[in-house]
C-alpha positions as CSV (number, residue, x, y, z in Angstrom):
1,X,-14.5,16.6,-17.9
2,X,-13.2,13.4,-16.2
3,X,-9.9,12.1,-17.3
4,X,-8.1,8.8,-16.9
5,X,-4.6,7.5,-16.3
6,X,-3.4,4.0,-17.1
7,X,-0.3,2.4,-15.5
8,X,2.3,0.1,-17.0
9,X,5.6,-1.1,-15.7
10,X,8.0,-3.8,-14.8
11,X,7.5,-6.6,-12.4
12,X,10.6,-5.7,-10.4
13,X,11.8,-2.3,-9.3
14,X,15.1,-1.9,-7.5
15,X,14.4,-2.0,-3.8
16,X,16.7,1.0,-3.1
17,X,14.7,3.1,-5.5
18,X,11.2,2.0,-4.7
19,X,10.5,4.4,-1.7
20,X,11.5,7.5,-3.8
21,X,9.7,6.3,-6.9
22,X,6.5,5.7,-4.9
23,X,6.7,9.1,-3.3
24,X,7.1,10.7,-6.7
25,X,4.1,8.6,-8.0
26,X,2.0,9.8,-5.1
27,X,2.9,13.4,-5.8
28,X,2.1,13.1,-9.5
29,X,-1.3,11.3,-8.7
30,X,-2.3,14.0,-6.3
31,X,-1.5,16.7,-8.8
32,X,-3.4,14.7,-11.5
33,X,-6.4,14.4,-9.2
34,X,-6.4,18.1,-8.6
35,X,-6.5,18.5,-12.4
36,X,-9.5,16.4,-13.0
37,X,-8.1,12.8,-13.3
38,X,-10.5,10.5,-11.5
39,X,-10.2,7.1,-13.2
40,X,-7.1,4.9,-12.9
41,X,-6.6,1.8,-14.9
42,X,-4.1,-1.0,-14.2
43,X,-3.5,-4.5,-15.6
44,X,-3.4,-6.4,-12.4
45,X,0.2,-7.6,-12.9
46,X,2.8,-8.2,-10.2
47,X,5.1,-5.3,-9.5
48,X,4.3,-1.8,-10.8
49,X,0.7,-2.6,-11.5
50,X,0.2,-3.8,-7.9
51,X,2.1,-0.7,-6.4
52,X,0.0,1.6,-8.5
53,X,-3.3,0.0,-7.7
54,X,-2.5,0.0,-4.0
55,X,-1.5,3.6,-4.0
56,X,-4.8,4.6,-5.9
57,X,-6.7,2.6,-3.2
58,X,-4.9,4.4,-0.4
59,X,-5.5,7.8,-2.1
60,X,-9.2,6.9,-2.4
61,X,-9.5,7.4,1.3
62,X,-8.5,11.2,0.9
63,X,-10.1,11.5,-2.5
64,X,-13.3,9.5,-2.5
65,X,-14.2,10.6,-6.0
66,X,-11.4,8.6,-7.7
67,X,-11.8,5.0,-9.0
68,X,-9.5,2.1,-9.6
69,X,-10.4,0.0,-12.6
70,X,-8.8,-3.4,-13.4
71,X,-8.3,-4.3,-17.0
72,X,-7.2,-8.0,-16.8
73,X,-5.7,-10.2,-19.6
74,X,-7.5,-13.3,-18.4
75,X,-9.0,-15.1,-15.4
76,X,-7.4,-15.0,-12.0
77,X,-6.5,-18.6,-12.2
78,X,-4.7,-18.1,-15.5
79,X,-3.0,-14.8,-14.7
80,X,-1.8,-15.8,-11.2
81,X,-0.9,-19.5,-12.0
82,X,2.8,-19.0,-11.3
83,X,2.6,-16.4,-8.6
84,X,3.6,-16.8,-5.0
85,X,0.8,-17.0,-2.4
86,X,1.7,-13.5,-1.2
87,X,1.4,-12.1,-4.7
88,X,-2.1,-13.9,-5.1
89,X,-3.2,-12.4,-1.8
90,X,-2.2,-8.9,-2.9
91,X,-4.1,-9.5,-6.2
92,X,-7.2,-10.7,-4.4
93,X,-7.2,-7.6,-2.1
94,X,-6.9,-5.3,-5.0
95,X,-9.5,-7.2,-7.0
96,X,-12.0,-7.0,-4.1
97,X,-11.5,-3.3,-3.6
98,X,-11.5,-2.2,-7.3
99,X,-14.4,-0.1,-8.6
100,X,-14.6,-2.2,-11.8
101,X,-13.0,-5.3,-13.4
102,X,-12.8,-6.1,-17.1
103,X,-11.3,-9.2,-18.7
104,X,-10.1,-9.1,-22.3
105,X,-10.1,-12.9,-22.3
106,X,-11.3,-15.7,-20.0
107,X,-8.3,-17.8,-21.0
108,X,-4.6,-17.0,-21.4
109,X,-3.9,-16.7,-25.1
110,X,-0.8,-15.5,-26.9
111,X,-2.6,-12.1,-27.6
112,X,-4.4,-11.5,-24.3
113,X,-1.6,-9.4,-22.8
114,X,-1.2,-7.3,-25.9
115,X,-5.0,-6.8,-26.0
116,X,-5.0,-5.9,-22.4
117,X,-2.3,-3.3,-23.0
118,X,-4.1,-1.8,-25.9
119,X,-7.3,-1.6,-23.9
120,X,-5.5,0.2,-21.0
121,X,-4.2,2.8,-23.5
122,X,-7.6,3.2,-25.2
123,X,-9.2,4.1,-21.9
124,X,-6.5,6.6,-20.9
125,X,-5.7,10.3,-21.4
126,X,-2.2,9.8,-19.8
127,X,0.1,6.9,-19.1
128,X,2.3,6.6,-16.0
129,X,5.0,4.0,-16.4
130,X,8.1,2.5,-15.0
131,X,10.0,1.5,-18.1
132,X,13.7,0.9,-18.3
133,X,13.8,0.5,-22.1
134,X,10.9,2.3,-23.8
135,X,12.1,1.0,-27.2
136,X,12.5,-2.6,-25.9
137,X,10.6,-5.7,-26.5
138,X,8.8,-6.0,-23.1
139,X,5.0,-5.6,-22.7
140,X,5.7,-2.4,-20.8
141,X,7.6,-0.9,-23.7
142,X,4.9,-2.1,-26.0
143,X,2.3,-0.2,-23.9
144,X,4.5,2.9,-23.8
145,X,4.7,2.8,-27.7
146,X,0.9,2.4,-27.9
147,X,0.4,5.4,-25.7
148,X,2.8,7.5,-27.7
149,X,1.0,6.4,-31.0
150,X,-2.3,7.5,-29.4
151,X,-0.6,10.9,-28.6
152,X,-1.2,10.9,-24.9
153,X,1.4,12.0,-22.4
154,X,3.7,9.3,-21.0
155,X,5.3,9.9,-17.6
156,X,8.2,7.5,-17.1
157,X,9.3,7.3,-13.4
158,X,12.3,5.3,-14.4
159,X,13.9,8.2,-16.2
160,X,16.1,10.5,-14.2
161,X,14.1,13.7,-15.0
162,X,10.6,12.2,-15.1
163,X,10.0,13.8,-18.5
164,X,6.6,13.9,-20.1
165,X,6.8,12.5,-23.6
166,X,4.3,13.2,-26.3
167,X,3.9,11.3,-29.5
């Protein structure tokens, strides 16, 4: 049976931690792939989403059976309106290379991010996150809570021990 992972995380990750976190993410993804995970869902945001999407695309070269799926809150124009040109370029490259794209709304609304987060969790059997405050008020924390409520494992690469939490 094919299984899926969704990603959620912060826009910024401390630069000094990023290489180690991405190596750990790659190790976890390669293990997941060997255990039947083939679909990977990300929300297209700056930061963690972008790192995860790019890593899945890189891994796809060695594991051609895996797929990157984008679950986007709104149109590119709306989502990237305040992004830098470099951030938009990264988004466009990931968008072009993704295996599928889904928009929860054409326009930005006050609920489109929450709806995107819920859709990510609905599609997943596991959530891999970078979340500093899982009980906080951020969209990342909201998504982690949704995953726990669904009862799927949450792997938080921000925690010291990378514990797997179950609801």
